[in-house]
Structure formats: C-alpha cells, structure tokens
N, C-alpha and C positions, 0 to 999 in steps of 0.2 A: 504494500500500500504506500502510495506517495506520502511523504512527510507532511505536506500541507493539508492533505485530506485527513490524515490521522490527527493532526493538531486541531483542525476545525471540528471533527467529531468529538474529540476529547473535550474541547471547550463547550460543545453542545450538551454533553452529559451534565456539566455544571449549570448550564442555562436551564435545563429541564428541572434540575433540583431547585433552582431559584424559582421557577414557575410554581413548583409545589409549595414553596414557602409563601409566595405571593397569594396563592389561592387559599392557603390556610389563614393568612392574614385577612383576606376578604371574608372568609367564612366566619372568623372571629368577629369582624365588624358587624355582619348581619346577625349573628347570635346575640350580640350586645344590643341590637336594635329590636330584639324580640321577633325576629323573622327566621324561625327555625328551618323552614323549607329552603330559603336562600342559603342559609348556613350549611345545610346538608348538601345542597347542590354543589357548592364550591369545595366542600370537603371531599366529595367524590371526585371532583375535578383535580384536586391536589393529589389524590391517589393515582389518577391516570397519569399525571405528569411524572410521578415517581416511576411508574411502569415504563414510560418513554425513556427516562434516563437509564434505567436498567437494561432496556433493549439495546441502546447504543453501547453501554458499558460491556454487555456480553458480546456484542458484535466486534468491538475492538479487541477484546481478549481472544475471541475465536480467530481473529486475523493476526494473532501474535503481536499485538500492539499493546503498549503500556497505557494505563489509565491513571491520570493525576486528578485527585479529588481536591479541588481548591476550596477555599473558604467561601461560604455562601453569604452574600450581602444581606443586610437587614432589609425588610420590606415596609412599605407604607401600609399602615393599618388604620389610619384615621381618615375618614371621608366625610364630605359635606352632607351627602345623602346617598340613598340607595342607587341612584342613577350614576353618580360619580364613581362608585365602586364598580358597577357593571361596565362603565366606560373604560376604567383602568384595565379590567380584564380583557376587554375587546382590543384595546390598544396593544396590550402585551401579546395577544395572539397574532396580530399582524406583524409585530416585531419578530416573533419566533418563526413565522412563515418566511420572512426575509432571511433569517439565519439559516434555515434549512435550504433555501434556494441557493445561498452562497456555497454551502457544502456540495450541493448537486452541481453547481457550476464548476467547482474545482474537480469533482469526480469526472465530469464530462471532459474537461480540458485534459485530464490525465488518462482518459480512456479506461477508467476504473469501472468496468461494467458491473462487477459484483456489488460495489458500493452504490452504484446507480440503482440497481435492482432493490437493494436494501432500503434506499431512501424513498423509493416510490411509495412505500407504505406511509411514511411520514408526510409526504406531499398530500396524499389522500386524507390523512388524518387532519392535517392543518386546514384543508378545505372544510371538513366537518366542524372543526373547532371554531373557525371564523364564522360559519353560519350560525352555530349555537350562540356565540357571544353576541353577534349582531341581533339575533332574535330576542335575547334577554334585554338588551338596550332598547330595542323597539317597543317591547311590551311595557317596560317601565315608563318610557316616554309617552306611550298611549294612556297609561293609567295615572301617571303623576306619582310623586314620591310620598304622599301622605300614607301613613300606615294603614288606614282603613281602605284605601284604594289598592294597596299591595296585598291585602288579605287573601284574595282568591289566587293571585299569582303565587303567593307564598305556598299555598297548598299544592299548586301544580309543580313548583320547583322541588318541593319535598318528595315528589313521587319518583324522582330519578334514583335509580339503584346502581350500585357500583359493579 
C-alpha cells in the first residue's frame, strides 16, 4: 500500500473516533434537554462511527500497515438549541465525506484497487449519513425548536435501533 494512502486511512481511523465523540456529545446535549429519543439516536450514531473506525483499523492491519491511535480532541457539547446540534452533525458528515473522497483520490492516483474497493462501502455509507443528517435538520426546521413541537419527532428519533 502506498505510504500516502496508508497515512490518510490511519488519520481517518482517528477522525471516525472523533465522530463518535462528537455524537456522544450531541447525545448528551439532547439528554440534558429532556429529549431522550434524540439522545438515543445520536448514541446509536456514535456506535456506528466506532464501527467505521474499527473497519478501517482492521483493514490497515490486514494490509500489514501500522495503526497510530492519536489523541482525540474535545468536542463541542453546548448548543443554542436542538437545531444547532443537528446542524453541527450535518456539517460534520459533509466534512467526513470530503475526507473519504480524499482517500479515494489518493487510492485512484496510486492505482490501489483493493483500497478503492474497500472505500466504496464508505462512499455509500456517507451518502446515507448525509441524507439522514439532512432529514433531521429539515424536520427540526419544519417543527421549530420548542420542546412541545419536538415531542413527536423525539418519539420517532427514539425508534432507531443500533
């Protein structure tokens, strides 16, 4: 595996763990706002991000590459309202998509077909992640951020299973 591709994948492991931290922070925010459905939805999202990190971790080790686990930065956990928290998650998903695309670009440039095949799953996953985060933002924008307006949406959000 090309050194640049390996370095980008290694960095992505840490970005995926940061994503998990971010979603745990958002989950905590919603829990403190007495929105347990939202809190549960983002906790499930955090678990997914950990799975993504481990998928890349395992792939690197399977390719006889080393994995460096860097320090995970602190995350923002204080938001103005439910909409700001959801928008932060949406913004982050777009960032992660860009990072996955950079890895794919490097794999294509290096003609690393195995990594390209591996990354196809992440590209599909990011399409789903962006759709989900955009939908949450749109629903909150439709209902507004008052708790009484978010009540039904909170029930819907809580139905997501891991």
